[in-house]
gemmi code that builds the backbone of each chain (N, CA, C; Angstrom):
import gemmi

chains = {
    "A": [
        ("MET", (-62.124, 14.214, 44.519), (-61.439, 13.053, 43.950), (-62.403, 12.258, 43.072)),
        ("LYS", (-61.926, 11.942, 41.878), (-62.765, 11.203, 40.940), (-62.024, 9.944, 40.508)),
        ("VAL", (-62.743, 8.819, 40.509), (-62.115, 7.549, 40.147), (-62.751, 7.010, 38.875)),
        ("ASN", (-61.925, 6.726, 37.864), (-62.422, 6.152, 36.607), (-61.811, 4.776, 36.387)),
        ("HIS", (-62.668, 3.819, 36.011), (-62.171, 2.490, 35.662), (-62.282, 2.293, 34.160)),
        ("TYR", (-61.205, 1.853, 33.558), (-61.256, 1.459, 32.145), (-61.091, -0.050, 32.130)),
        ("ILE", (-62.251, -0.727, 32.112), (-62.309, -2.172, 32.325), (-61.440, -2.953, 31.326)),
        ("GLU", (-61.603, -2.653, 30.043), (-60.886, -3.439, 29.015), (-59.379, -3.330, 29.145)),
        ("GLU", (-58.918, -2.111, 29.347), (-57.461, -1.910, 29.442), (-56.939, -2.201, 30.853)),
        ("LYS", (-57.842, -2.445, 31.757), (-57.493, -2.632, 33.186), (-56.670, -1.459, 33.732)),
        ("ILE", (-57.202, -0.269, 33.473), (-56.546, 0.939, 33.961), (-57.423, 1.598, 35.033)),
        ("LEU", (-56.802, 1.959, 36.130), (-57.495, 2.710, 37.180), (-56.954, 4.142, 37.146)),
        ("GLU", (-57.846, 5.085, 36.909), (-57.415, 6.477, 36.843), (-58.003, 7.243, 38.023)),
        ("VAL", (-57.157, 7.920, 38.762), (-57.616, 8.676, 39.927), (-57.280, 10.154, 39.723)),
        ("GLU", (-58.308, 10.960, 39.673), (-58.083, 12.406, 39.527), (-58.163, 13.040, 40.907)),
        ("LEU", (-57.042, 13.510, 41.397), (-57.033, 14.157, 42.707), (-57.342, 15.638, 42.548)),
        ("THR", (-57.958, 16.212, 43.580), (-58.340, 17.622, 43.508), (-57.918, 18.348, 44.782)),
        ("GLU", (-58.081, 19.629, 44.792), (-57.860, 20.475, 45.971), (-56.445, 20.359, 46.553)),
        ("GLU", (-56.351, 19.918, 47.832), (-55.082, 19.995, 48.526), (-54.643, 18.625, 49.062)),
        ("ILE", (-53.361, 18.305, 48.845), (-52.823, 17.056, 49.399), (-51.862, 17.415, 50.530)),
        ("ASP", (-52.287, 17.128, 51.762), (-51.404, 17.295, 52.913), (-51.583, 16.079, 53.826)),
        ("HIS", (-50.962, 16.108, 54.986), (-51.047, 14.984, 55.914), (-52.497, 14.696, 56.290)),
        ("HIS", (-53.283, 15.773, 56.436), (-54.684, 15.635, 56.838), (-55.525, 14.931, 55.764)),
        ("SER", (-55.384, 15.384, 54.520), (-56.238, 14.851, 53.452), (-55.731, 13.529, 52.882)),
        ("SER", (-54.426, 13.252, 53.040), (-53.854, 12.104, 52.328), (-54.365, 10.755, 52.839)),
        ("GLU", (-54.779, 10.729, 54.125), (-55.230, 9.453, 54.671), (-56.488, 8.932, 53.968)),
        ("LYS", (-57.418, 9.852, 53.733), (-58.657, 9.487, 53.072), (-58.392, 9.060, 51.619)),
        ("ILE", (-57.495, 9.810, 50.965), (-57.151, 9.517, 49.567), (-56.509, 8.132, 49.470)),
        ("ARG", (-55.577, 7.891, 50.397), (-54.861, 6.616, 50.430), (-55.823, 5.436, 50.581)),
        ("THR", (-56.744, 5.550, 51.539), (-57.697, 4.471, 51.807), (-58.531, 4.164, 50.562)),
        ("ARG", (-58.993, 5.227, 49.903), (-59.841, 5.047, 48.719), (-59.082, 4.392, 47.563)),
        ("ILE", (-57.867, 4.886, 47.270), (-57.110, 4.335, 46.140), (-56.751, 2.867, 46.408)),
        ("ASP", (-56.329, 2.581, 47.635), (-55.956, 1.195, 47.959), (-57.150, 0.253, 47.824)),
        ("TYR", (-58.315, 0.731, 48.243), (-59.546, -0.056, 48.100), (-59.796, -0.367, 46.626)),
        ("GLU", (-59.635, 0.648, 45.768), (-59.877, 0.456, 44.331), (-58.852, -0.491, 43.709)),
        ("ILE", (-57.598, -0.379, 44.125), (-56.549, -1.254, 43.573), (-56.823, -2.712, 43.972)),
        ("GLN", (-57.171, -2.901, 45.247), (-57.408, -4.260, 45.727), (-58.623, -4.902, 45.059)),
        ("ARG", (-59.621, -4.091, 44.766), (-60.858, -4.565, 44.186), (-60.692, -4.862, 42.697)),
        ("PHE", (-59.930, -4.026, 42.016), (-59.921, -3.984, 40.552), (-58.630, -4.582, 39.985)),
        ("MET", (-57.597, -4.668, 40.770), (-56.275, -5.165, 40.381), (-55.842, -4.657, 38.997)),
        ("PRO", (-55.693, -3.361, 38.858), (-55.391, -2.787, 37.544), (-53.962, -3.093, 37.073)),
        ("LYS", (-53.799, -3.127, 35.758), (-52.465, -3.274, 35.167), (-51.708, -1.962, 35.342)),
        ("LYS", (-52.488, -0.884, 35.324), (-51.860, 0.431, 35.431), (-52.722, 1.358, 36.287)),
        ("VAL", (-52.085, 2.044, 37.215), (-52.776, 3.042, 38.028), (-52.271, 4.411, 37.565)),
        ("ILE", (-53.191, 5.290, 37.232), (-52.798, 6.648, 36.842), (-53.285, 7.627, 37.901)),
        ("ILE", (-52.379, 8.376, 38.488), (-52.767, 9.439, 39.419), (-52.623, 10.761, 38.676)),
        ("ASP", (-53.742, 11.450, 38.499), (-53.758, 12.705, 37.751), (-53.767, 13.886, 38.731)),
        ("LEU", (-52.769, 14.749, 38.637), (-52.637, 15.860, 39.591), (-53.060, 17.210, 38.991)),
        ("ALA", (-53.690, 17.181, 37.831), (-54.038, 18.430, 37.129), (-54.818, 19.402, 38.010)),
        ("LYS", (-55.719, 18.873, 38.833), (-56.599, 19.763, 39.610), (-56.142, 19.987, 41.043)),
        ("VAL", (-54.917, 19.571, 41.340), (-54.407, 19.742, 42.707), (-53.853, 21.148, 42.884)),
        ("LYS", (-54.340, 21.854, 43.893), (-53.953, 23.244, 44.095), (-52.788, 23.385, 45.075)),
        ("PHE", (-52.622, 22.378, 45.919), (-51.543, 22.432, 46.908), (-51.077, 21.022, 47.231)),
        ("MET", (-49.772, 20.862, 47.355), (-49.254, 19.563, 47.787), (-47.973, 19.781, 48.575)),
        ("ASP", (-47.855, 19.123, 49.737), (-46.590, 19.161, 50.477), (-45.990, 17.756, 50.476)),
        ("SER", (-45.078, 17.477, 51.387), (-44.365, 16.196, 51.328), (-45.275, 14.993, 51.565)),
        ("ALA", (-46.476, 15.231, 52.071), (-47.433, 14.130, 52.234), (-47.747, 13.511, 50.873)),
        ("GLY", (-47.686, 14.333, 49.824), (-47.929, 13.847, 48.467), (-46.872, 12.853, 48.018)),
        ("ILE", (-45.622, 13.094, 48.446), (-44.530, 12.175, 48.099), (-44.801, 10.805, 48.726)),
        ("GLY", (-45.131, 10.827, 50.030), (-45.434, 9.584, 50.742), (-46.620, 8.858, 50.128)),
        ("LEU", (-47.617, 9.644, 49.743), (-48.828, 9.071, 49.141), (-48.490, 8.359, 47.830)),
        ("ILE", (-47.676, 8.997, 46.988), (-47.345, 8.425, 45.681), (-46.453, 7.189, 45.826)),
        ("ILE", (-45.437, 7.286, 46.686), (-44.559, 6.116, 46.894), (-45.371, 4.937, 47.434)),
        ("GLY", (-46.258, 5.238, 48.371), (-47.103, 4.198, 48.964), (-47.996, 3.516, 47.936)),
        ("ARG", (-48.613, 4.331, 47.033), (-49.504, 3.756, 46.020), (-48.714, 2.982, 44.971)),
        ("TYR", (-47.482, 3.440, 44.713), (-46.585, 2.716, 43.797), (-46.350, 1.300, 44.322)),
        ("LYS", (-46.103, 1.201, 45.631), (-45.848, -0.109, 46.249), (-47.084, -1.004, 46.187)),
        ("VAL", (-48.252, -0.415, 46.453), (-49.492, -1.204, 46.440), (-49.797, -1.664, 45.013)),
        ("ALA", (-49.661, -0.751, 44.037), (-49.924, -1.099, 42.633), (-49.019, -2.252, 42.208)),
        ("LEU", (-47.756, -2.165, 42.589), (-46.764, -3.188, 42.262), (-47.145, -4.532, 42.894)),
        ("ALA", (-47.566, -4.471, 44.157), (-47.935, -5.691, 44.881), (-49.113, -6.407, 44.223)),
        ("TYR", (-49.977, -5.635, 43.528), (-51.130, -6.232, 42.850), (-50.862, -6.411, 41.354)),
        ("GLY", (-49.588, -6.420, 40.977), (-49.205, -6.750, 39.603), (-49.340, -5.619, 38.600)),
        ("GLY", (-49.396, -4.387, 39.082), (-49.547, -3.267, 38.154), (-48.392, -2.288, 38.212)),
        ("THR", (-48.555, -1.194, 37.461), (-47.565, -0.119, 37.475), (-48.264, 1.178, 37.881)),
        ("LEU", (-47.486, 2.209, 38.113), (-48.070, 3.503, 38.492), (-47.505, 4.617, 37.622)),
        ("GLU", (-48.408, 5.492, 37.223), (-47.977, 6.665, 36.467), (-48.599, 7.894, 37.119)),
        ("VAL", (-47.831, 8.972, 37.226), (-48.362, 10.228, 37.765), (-48.417, 11.222, 36.616)),
        ("ARG", (-49.562, 11.830, 36.439), (-49.797, 12.625, 35.242), (-50.162, 14.079, 35.568)),
        ("ASN", (-49.896, 14.948, 34.610), (-50.239, 16.379, 34.724), (-49.633, 17.052, 35.957)),
        ("VAL", (-48.329, 16.871, 36.096), (-47.622, 17.454, 37.232), (-47.130, 18.853, 36.844)),
        ("SER", (-47.610, 19.863, 37.544), (-47.241, 21.239, 37.221), (-45.913, 21.603, 37.882)),
        ("GLY", (-45.383, 22.763, 37.552), (-44.063, 23.202, 38.002), (-43.801, 23.061, 39.483)),
        ("LYS", (-44.740, 23.583, 40.274), (-44.561, 23.577, 41.728), (-44.509, 22.155, 42.298)),
        ("LEU", (-45.451, 21.336, 41.836), (-45.518, 19.956, 42.319), (-44.302, 19.165, 41.851)),
        ("LYS", (-43.842, 19.483, 40.650), (-42.688, 18.801, 40.070), (-41.446, 19.043, 40.931)),
        ("LYS", (-41.310, 20.298, 41.373), (-40.173, 20.673, 42.211), (-40.129, 19.807, 43.472)),
        ("ILE", (-41.289, 19.616, 44.092), (-41.369, 18.819, 45.317), (-41.073, 17.348, 45.041)),
        ("LEU", (-41.653, 16.818, 43.964), (-41.451, 15.398, 43.651), (-40.001, 15.113, 43.288)),
        ("GLU", (-39.383, 16.025, 42.532), (-38.000, 15.790, 42.100), (-37.013, 15.897, 43.252)),
        ("MET", (-37.348, 16.729, 44.235), (-36.493, 16.868, 45.408), (-36.322, 15.527, 46.117)),
        ("SER", (-37.379, 14.714, 46.066), (-37.357, 13.423, 46.764), (-36.701, 12.331, 45.932)),
        ("GLY", (-36.514, 12.578, 44.650), (-35.893, 11.577, 43.776), (-36.847, 10.506, 43.266)),
        ("ILE", (-38.153, 10.627, 43.558), (-39.064, 9.535, 43.164), (-39.276, 9.462, 41.654)),
        ("HIS", (-38.927, 10.549, 40.935), (-39.066, 10.508, 39.470), (-38.096, 9.501, 38.852)),
        ("LYS", (-37.122, 9.048, 39.644), (-36.178, 8.053, 39.124), (-36.793, 6.658, 39.093)),
        ("ILE", (-37.803, 6.417, 39.927), (-38.420, 5.090, 39.926), (-39.869, 5.101, 39.442)),
        ("ILE", (-40.508, 6.272, 39.500), (-41.916, 6.347, 39.100), (-42.059, 7.232, 37.871)),
        ("ASN", (-42.889, 6.783, 36.946), (-43.116, 7.526, 35.713), (-43.933, 8.797, 35.988)),
        ("ILE", (-43.269, 9.949, 35.937), (-43.923, 11.227, 36.233), (-44.052, 12.014, 34.930)),
        ("LYS", (-45.279, 12.310, 34.543), (-45.476, 13.084, 33.321), (-45.887, 14.516, 33.668)),
        ("THR", (-45.098, 15.468, 33.218), (-45.371, 16.852, 33.536), (-46.408, 17.435, 32.587)),
        ("VAL", (-46.912, 18.598, 32.937), (-47.906, 19.267, 32.097), (-47.225, 19.693, 30.791)),
        ("ALA", (-47.862, 19.382, 29.697), (-47.260, 19.674, 28.375), (-47.166, 21.188, 28.154)),
    ],
    "B": [
        ("MET", (-30.354, 47.591, 62.077), (-31.620, 47.044, 62.572), (-32.659, 46.975, 61.445)),
        ("LYS", (-33.295, 45.815, 61.377), (-34.356, 45.674, 60.386), (-35.605, 46.398, 60.894)),
        ("ASP", (-36.297, 47.005, 59.986), (-37.476, 47.785, 60.328), (-38.717, 46.884, 60.367)),
        ("LEU", (-39.226, 46.634, 61.588), (-40.384, 45.747, 61.750), (-41.653, 46.434, 61.255)),
        ("LYS", (-42.325, 45.784, 60.298), (-43.539, 46.375, 59.736), (-44.817, 45.856, 60.395)),
        ("ASN", (-44.788, 44.566, 60.735), (-45.984, 43.970, 61.343), (-45.597, 42.665, 62.030)),
        ("GLU", (-46.469, 42.245, 62.924), (-46.168, 41.067, 63.723), (-47.471, 40.370, 64.087)),
        ("MET", (-47.463, 39.031, 64.134), (-48.668, 38.315, 64.572), (-48.314, 37.033, 65.292)),
        ("LYS", (-49.242, 36.602, 66.161), (-49.095, 35.328, 66.863), (-50.366, 34.514, 66.712)),
        ("LEU", (-50.163, 33.209, 66.617), (-51.279, 32.307, 66.402), (-51.038, 31.059, 67.257)),
        ("GLU", (-52.110, 30.567, 67.884), (-51.990, 29.345, 68.688), (-53.160, 28.438, 68.386)),
        ("PHE", (-52.879, 27.168, 68.163), (-53.981, 26.248, 67.860), (-53.615, 24.837, 68.299)),
        ("LEU", (-54.618, 23.991, 68.432), (-54.399, 22.600, 68.837), (-53.780, 21.800, 67.687)),
        ("SER", (-52.998, 20.798, 68.047), (-52.299, 19.993, 67.046), (-53.233, 18.981, 66.379)),
        ("LYS", (-54.250, 19.505, 65.724), (-55.179, 18.661, 64.956), (-54.818, 18.806, 63.483)),
        ("SER", (-54.876, 17.694, 62.744), (-54.411, 17.745, 61.350), (-55.259, 18.694, 60.489)),
        ("ALA", (-56.507, 18.928, 60.896), (-57.343, 19.871, 60.145), (-56.759, 21.279, 60.199)),
        ("ASN", (-55.920, 21.554, 61.200), (-55.322, 22.886, 61.323), (-54.114, 23.112, 60.415)),
        ("GLU", (-53.669, 22.077, 59.715), (-52.543, 22.248, 58.790), (-52.915, 23.266, 57.713)),
        ("ALA", (-54.094, 23.094, 57.139), (-54.549, 24.022, 56.088), (-54.799, 25.408, 56.680)),
        ("PHE", (-55.406, 25.437, 57.871), (-55.672, 26.723, 58.542), (-54.377, 27.507, 58.741)),
        ("ALA", (-53.343, 26.824, 59.243), (-52.076, 27.492, 59.548), (-51.425, 28.058, 58.290)),
        ("ARG", (-51.342, 27.254, 57.255), (-50.625, 27.739, 56.056), (-51.399, 28.859, 55.359)),
        ("ILE", (-52.730, 28.780, 55.414), (-53.529, 29.834, 54.775), (-53.441, 31.139, 55.584)),
        ("ALA", (-53.447, 31.013, 56.913), (-53.344, 32.199, 57.772), (-52.005, 32.908, 57.564)),
        ("VAL", (-50.911, 32.140, 57.539), (-49.590, 32.750, 57.353), (-49.481, 33.354, 55.945)),
        ("ALA", (-50.016, 32.664, 54.962), (-49.973, 33.187, 53.589), (-50.741, 34.507, 53.489)),
        ("ALA", (-51.875, 34.581, 54.175), (-52.669, 35.814, 54.158), (-51.895, 36.955, 54.818)),
        ("PHE", (-51.217, 36.641, 55.919), (-50.401, 37.648, 56.615), (-49.244, 38.104, 55.709)),
        ("ALA", (-48.592, 37.123, 55.064), (-47.441, 37.418, 54.189), (-47.836, 38.258, 52.988)),
        ("SER", (-49.093, 38.166, 52.592), (-49.542, 38.866, 51.379), (-49.404, 40.382, 51.507)),
        ("GLN", (-49.263, 40.889, 52.763), (-49.047, 42.327, 52.968), (-47.740, 42.810, 52.339)),
        ("LEU", (-46.807, 41.868, 52.100), (-45.534, 42.238, 51.475), (-45.606, 42.143, 49.950)),
        ("ASP", (-46.794, 41.846, 49.448), (-47.010, 41.723, 48.011), (-46.073, 40.694, 47.346)),
        ("PRO", (-46.057, 39.473, 47.880), (-45.176, 38.446, 47.310), (-45.702, 37.937, 45.966)),
        ("THR", (-44.840, 37.249, 45.223), (-45.287, 36.605, 43.988), (-46.069, 35.339, 44.354)),
        ("ILE", (-46.777, 34.790, 43.387), (-47.538, 33.553, 43.607), (-46.594, 32.436, 44.023)),
        ("GLU", (-45.436, 32.426, 43.385), (-44.398, 31.429, 43.680), (-43.928, 31.539, 45.133)),
        ("GLU", (-43.687, 32.777, 45.586), (-43.219, 32.990, 46.956), (-44.281, 32.566, 47.977)),
        ("ILE", (-45.539, 32.876, 47.682), (-46.633, 32.467, 48.564), (-46.718, 30.938, 48.646)),
        ("ALA", (-46.551, 30.285, 47.508), (-46.612, 28.817, 47.483), (-45.469, 28.227, 48.313)),
        ("ASP", (-44.283, 28.812, 48.216), (-43.137, 28.343, 48.999), (-43.413, 28.472, 50.502)),
        ("ILE", (-43.991, 29.599, 50.894), (-44.305, 29.849, 52.309), (-45.362, 28.855, 52.800)),
        ("LYS", (-46.417, 28.678, 52.000), (-47.489, 27.752, 52.393), (-46.951, 26.333, 52.592)),
        ("THR", (-46.120, 25.899, 51.655), (-45.590, 24.540, 51.744), (-44.707, 24.390, 52.989)),
        ("SER", (-43.855, 25.385, 53.230), (-42.936, 25.305, 54.380), (-43.689, 25.310, 55.709)),
        ("VAL", (-44.710, 26.159, 55.823), (-45.518, 26.202, 57.050), (-46.234, 24.867, 57.238)),
        ("SER", (-46.745, 24.321, 56.163), (-47.450, 23.043, 56.219), (-46.529, 21.934, 56.738)),
        ("GLU", (-45.286, 21.936, 56.264), (-44.313, 20.919, 56.707), (-44.021, 21.064, 58.206)),
        ("ALA", (-43.767, 22.303, 58.636), (-43.398, 22.538, 60.037), (-44.557, 22.182, 60.974)),
        ("VAL", (-45.768, 22.581, 60.592), (-46.938, 22.312, 61.440), (-47.236, 20.808, 61.466)),
        ("THR", (-47.095, 20.151, 60.331), (-47.315, 18.701, 60.283), (-46.320, 17.987, 61.201)),
        ("ASN", (-45.073, 18.454, 61.199), (-44.072, 17.876, 62.107), (-44.517, 17.969, 63.563)),
        ("CYS", (-45.054, 19.131, 63.953), (-45.540, 19.294, 65.336), (-46.639, 18.277, 65.634)),
        ("ILE", (-47.566, 18.128, 64.693), (-48.723, 17.264, 64.919), (-48.302, 15.796, 65.016)),
        ("ILE", (-47.417, 15.376, 64.115), (-47.028, 13.963, 64.061), (-45.964, 13.616, 65.102)),
        ("HIS", (-44.940, 14.484, 65.198), (-43.778, 14.120, 66.005), (-43.786, 14.707, 67.424)),
        ("ALA", (-44.238, 15.963, 67.563), (-44.178, 16.589, 68.885), (-45.237, 15.992, 69.813)),
        ("TYR", (-46.413, 15.785, 69.234), (-47.533, 15.265, 70.046), (-48.097, 13.994, 69.409)),
        ("PRO", (-47.320, 12.902, 69.385), (-47.780, 11.699, 68.674), (-49.036, 11.065, 69.270)),
        ("ASP", (-49.156, 11.087, 70.590), (-50.302, 10.414, 71.222), (-51.223, 11.362, 71.972)),
        ("THR", (-50.883, 12.645, 71.934), (-51.718, 13.606, 72.659), (-52.003, 14.786, 71.743)),
        ("GLU", (-52.749, 15.733, 72.240), (-52.910, 16.983, 71.515), (-52.262, 18.069, 72.348)),
        ("GLY", (-51.538, 18.928, 71.689), (-50.900, 20.033, 72.386), (-51.015, 21.289, 71.549)),
        ("LEU", (-50.429, 22.366, 72.057), (-50.537, 23.628, 71.321), (-49.368, 23.813, 70.358)),
        ("VAL", (-49.711, 24.289, 69.179), (-48.714, 24.692, 68.196), (-48.773, 26.216, 68.133)),
        ("LYS", (-47.602, 26.864, 68.195), (-47.568, 28.323, 68.176), (-46.847, 28.830, 66.945)),
        ("ILE", (-47.417, 29.842, 66.355), (-46.764, 30.503, 65.222), (-46.571, 31.972, 65.576)),
        ("HIS", (-45.366, 32.453, 65.349), (-45.053, 33.854, 65.597), (-44.388, 34.364, 64.326)),
        ("SER", (-45.002, 35.316, 63.672), (-44.451, 35.778, 62.400), (-44.224, 37.280, 62.409)),
        ("LYS", (-43.138, 37.691, 61.756), (-42.814, 39.111, 61.666), (-42.590, 39.503, 60.212)),
        ("LEU", (-43.080, 40.665, 59.872), (-42.849, 41.186, 58.523), (-41.878, 42.347, 58.597)),
        ("TYR", (-40.875, 42.313, 57.748), (-39.958, 43.440, 57.585), (-40.177, 44.026, 56.195)),
        ("GLN", (-39.386, 45.000, 55.836), (-39.545, 45.679, 54.551), (-39.731, 44.701, 53.379)),
        ("ASN", (-38.808, 43.766, 53.265), (-38.919, 42.796, 52.166), (-38.549, 41.386, 52.637)),
        ("GLU", (-38.995, 41.060, 53.841), (-38.662, 39.754, 54.391), (-39.728, 39.297, 55.382)),
        ("ILE", (-40.001, 38.002, 55.380), (-40.905, 37.440, 56.393), (-40.122, 36.453, 57.259)),
        ("GLU", (-40.376, 36.517, 58.553), (-39.773, 35.568, 59.481), (-40.908, 34.802, 60.144)),
        ("ILE", (-40.788, 33.490, 60.187), (-41.840, 32.646, 60.766), (-41.224, 31.695, 61.780)),
        ("GLU", (-41.776, 31.742, 62.987), (-41.293, 30.859, 64.050), (-42.447, 29.914, 64.385)),
        ("ILE", (-42.189, 28.604, 64.322), (-43.235, 27.624, 64.625), (-42.717, 26.735, 65.752)),
        ("SER", (-43.438, 26.725, 66.874), (-42.909, 26.001, 68.022), (-43.959, 25.131, 68.703)),
        ("ASP", (-43.463, 24.157, 69.444), (-44.352, 23.291, 70.212), (-43.692, 23.005, 71.549)),
        ("THR", (-44.454, 22.413, 72.472), (-43.882, 22.010, 73.756), (-44.006, 20.493, 73.888)),
        ("GLY", (-43.692, 19.836, 72.785), (-43.854, 18.384, 72.727), (-42.584, 17.614, 73.037)),
        ("GLU", (-42.418, 16.485, 72.373), (-41.357, 15.515, 72.714), (-39.938, 15.979, 72.428)),
        ("GLY", (-39.770, 16.814, 71.419), (-38.421, 17.235, 71.049), (-37.734, 16.236, 70.137)),
        ("ILE", (-36.642, 16.686, 69.506), (-35.909, 15.851, 68.546), (-34.544, 15.497, 69.154)),
        ("PRO", (-34.245, 14.190, 69.342), (-32.972, 13.804, 69.960), (-31.762, 14.237, 69.122)),
        ("ASP", (-31.829, 14.093, 67.813), (-30.696, 14.418, 66.950), (-31.190, 15.266, 65.773)),
        ("VAL", (-31.069, 16.584, 65.930), (-31.615, 17.502, 64.923), (-30.911, 17.324, 63.572)),
        ("GLU", (-29.608, 17.143, 63.613), (-28.850, 17.002, 62.365), (-29.349, 15.810, 61.552)),
        ("GLU", (-29.582, 14.710, 62.247), (-30.082, 13.494, 61.599), (-31.493, 13.721, 61.049)),
        ("ALA", (-32.328, 14.409, 61.843), (-33.707, 14.674, 61.428), (-33.762, 15.527, 60.167)),
        ("ARG", (-32.744, 16.374, 59.986), (-32.727, 17.267, 58.828), (-32.226, 16.595, 57.558)),
        ("GLU", (-31.671, 15.380, 57.684), (-31.192, 14.640, 56.509), (-32.361, 14.338, 55.572)),
        ("PRO", (-32.162, 14.525, 54.251), (-33.230, 14.159, 53.319), (-33.604, 12.689, 53.454)),
        ("LEU", (-34.866, 12.397, 53.393), (-35.432, 11.044, 53.441), (-35.352, 10.377, 54.822)),
        ("TYR", (-34.832, 11.100, 55.825), (-34.822, 10.519, 57.172), (-36.210, 10.630, 57.784)),
        ("THR", (-36.757, 9.511, 58.196), (-38.064, 9.543, 58.860), (-38.142, 8.475, 59.944)),
        ("THR", (-38.882, 8.805, 60.997), (-39.144, 7.816, 62.037), (-40.573, 7.299, 61.902)),
        ("LYS", (-41.276, 7.849, 60.883), (-42.691, 7.494, 60.713), (-42.958, 6.910, 59.327)),
        ("GLY", (-42.059, 6.023, 58.886), (-42.241, 5.380, 57.591), (-43.533, 4.589, 57.519)),
        ("ASN", (-43.960, 4.081, 58.667), (-45.220, 3.331, 58.721), (-46.430, 4.210, 58.404)),
        ("LEU", (-46.278, 5.530, 58.603), (-47.362, 6.458, 58.278), (-47.177, 7.040, 56.876)),
        ("GLU", (-46.271, 6.424, 56.101), (-45.969, 6.890, 54.747), (-45.423, 8.318, 54.741)),
        ("ARG", (-44.655, 8.647, 55.778), (-43.989, 9.949, 55.764), (-42.717, 9.811, 54.942)),
        ("SER", (-42.429, 10.821, 54.132), (-41.336, 10.697, 53.167), (-39.978, 11.117, 53.716)),
        ("GLY", (-39.970, 11.826, 54.836), (-38.700, 12.312, 55.369), (-38.162, 13.516, 54.614)),
        ("MET", (-39.039, 14.218, 53.928), (-38.605, 15.349, 53.100), (-38.981, 16.711, 53.685)),
        ("GLY", (-39.601, 16.720, 54.853), (-40.106, 17.968, 55.429), (-39.062, 19.057, 55.583)),
        ("PHE", (-37.978, 18.765, 56.302), (-36.947, 19.785, 56.524), (-36.243, 20.162, 55.224)),
        ("THR", (-36.062, 19.184, 54.331), (-35.420, 19.464, 53.038), (-36.247, 20.469, 52.236)),
        ("ILE", (-37.557, 20.287, 52.264), (-38.443, 21.210, 51.552), (-38.367, 22.603, 52.181)),
        ("MET", (-38.421, 22.677, 53.515), (-38.328, 23.982, 54.192), (-37.015, 24.679, 53.823)),
        ("GLU", (-35.913, 23.911, 53.829), (-34.606, 24.473, 53.493), (-34.561, 25.017, 52.076)),
        ("ASN", (-35.187, 24.278, 51.164), (-35.158, 24.682, 49.763), (-36.099, 25.837, 49.443)),
        ("PHE", (-37.217, 25.874, 50.116), (-38.236, 26.870, 49.782), (-38.069, 28.183, 50.542)),
        ("MET", (-37.334, 28.146, 51.655), (-37.103, 29.368, 52.415), (-35.634, 29.768, 52.250)),
        ("ASP", (-35.287, 30.967, 52.697), (-33.891, 31.404, 52.570), (-33.049, 30.954, 53.764)),
        ("SER", (-33.693, 30.822, 54.937), (-32.942, 30.313, 56.083), (-33.840, 29.444, 56.946)),
        ("LEU", (-33.221, 28.488, 57.616), (-33.972, 27.580, 58.496), (-33.116, 27.235, 59.709)),
        ("LYS", (-33.700, 27.469, 60.879), (-32.999, 27.131, 62.115), (-33.894, 26.199, 62.922)),
        ("VAL", (-33.341, 25.108, 63.425), (-34.133, 24.163, 64.212), (-33.486, 24.015, 65.587)),
        ("GLU", (-34.242, 24.362, 66.620), (-33.746, 24.206, 67.991), (-34.673, 23.245, 68.716)),
        ("SER", (-34.106, 22.283, 69.420), (-34.956, 21.297, 70.074), (-34.343, 20.788, 71.364)),
        ("ILE", (-35.168, 20.604, 72.356), (-34.727, 19.979, 73.605), (-35.696, 18.840, 73.907)),
        ("VAL", (-35.131, 17.638, 74.049), (-35.975, 16.465, 74.302), (-36.795, 16.678, 75.572)),
        ("GLY", (-38.075, 16.467, 75.471), (-38.971, 16.619, 76.615), (-39.544, 18.018, 76.762)),
        ("LEU", (-38.920, 18.989, 76.099), (-39.402, 20.375, 76.226), (-40.052, 20.921, 74.950)),
        ("GLY", (-39.543, 20.484, 73.818), (-40.162, 20.945, 72.587), (-39.180, 21.378, 71.519)),
        ("THR", (-39.752, 21.864, 70.425), (-38.961, 22.225, 69.247), (-39.398, 23.589, 68.730)),
        ("LYS", (-38.412, 24.354, 68.249), (-38.728, 25.641, 67.620), (-38.023, 25.706, 66.272)),
        ("VAL", (-38.831, 25.940, 65.252), (-38.307, 26.078, 63.897), (-38.439, 27.545, 63.495)),
        ("THR", (-37.337, 28.169, 63.109), (-37.387, 29.568, 62.674), (-36.932, 29.641, 61.228)),
        ("MET", (-37.784, 30.204, 60.385), (-37.399, 30.314, 58.982), (-37.718, 31.707, 58.456)),
        ("SER", (-36.962, 32.102, 57.462), (-37.213, 33.426, 56.884), (-37.086, 33.369, 55.375)),
        ("LYS", (-37.735, 34.312, 54.746), (-37.684, 34.377, 53.287), (-37.735, 35.819, 52.819)),
        ("LYS", (-36.838, 36.156, 51.920), (-36.862, 37.484, 51.300), (-37.996, 37.518, 50.275)),
        ("ILE", (-38.728, 38.596, 50.279), (-39.853, 38.730, 49.356), (-39.517, 39.778, 48.299)),
        ("ARG", (-39.776, 39.435, 47.067), (-39.510, 40.372, 45.956), (-38.107, 40.939, 46.044)),
        ("LYS", (-37.146, 40.035, 46.137), (-35.780, 40.508, 46.365), (-35.152, 41.142, 45.130)),
        ("ASP", (-35.703, 40.815, 43.935), (-35.066, 41.411, 42.751), (-35.869, 42.549, 42.159)),
    ],
}
model = gemmi.Model(1)
for chain_id, residues in chains.items():
    chain = gemmi.Chain(chain_id)
    for i, (resn, *xyz) in enumerate(residues, 1):
        res = gemmi.Residue()
        res.name, res.seqid = resn, gemmi.SeqId(i, " ")
        for name, pos in zip(("N", "CA", "C"), xyz):
            atom = gemmi.Atom()
            atom.name, atom.element = name, gemmi.Element(name[0])
            atom.pos, atom.b_iso = gemmi.Position(*pos), 0.0
            res.add_atom(atom)
        chain.add_residue(res)
    model.add_chain(chain)
structure = gemmi.Structure()
structure.add_model(model)
structure.setup_entities()
């Protein structure tokens, strides 16, 4: 997991890697929430380009971060969502409330 | 009668670190049927959901055993995932999309929906106090 801050634009970018499941999501959640609370970004970007596996824990993780970003006055965008991950996210309907950008 | 090609059993403690172990082990076993990458991903995701359910719901405050029993047929895999935990009072309700009793843990309630969509069949049997058994199957390279 890599965290980038763009100070001027107040953007927090989080590049997730490897696998998102119930086991790994707790650590990811704690880290992102810490960064949001510290930095209060206008926009949080979660980049899934390097994620090799994701189950429904990813849905909970994204909805949860959406709520935290909103509570701190920001928005959330999910970027580089590949076919497999897209299928899971769309099944939950979260693409109706969260800006999900698929892989071009 | 379906022609049984291979069979395996796996037992492990309900620790969240075993979620990855379980899905990778089943995927490796399934690879004997020469599935597509897509089919392997569907199997991994479904196993991950079922095992996570055991860890979170069957044994919420304790650790117990999760059992996997898988069979390979000519062009089909059958996977049975069971526990001897708390059981589900209302299976039909639990299978509803977005239904969760663990919203505080940021669970999405999509586990059974994903299993249903990614596998060809899903059966859930549960007795409160005795445990739950999830049986799912998927045709491999059906076309």
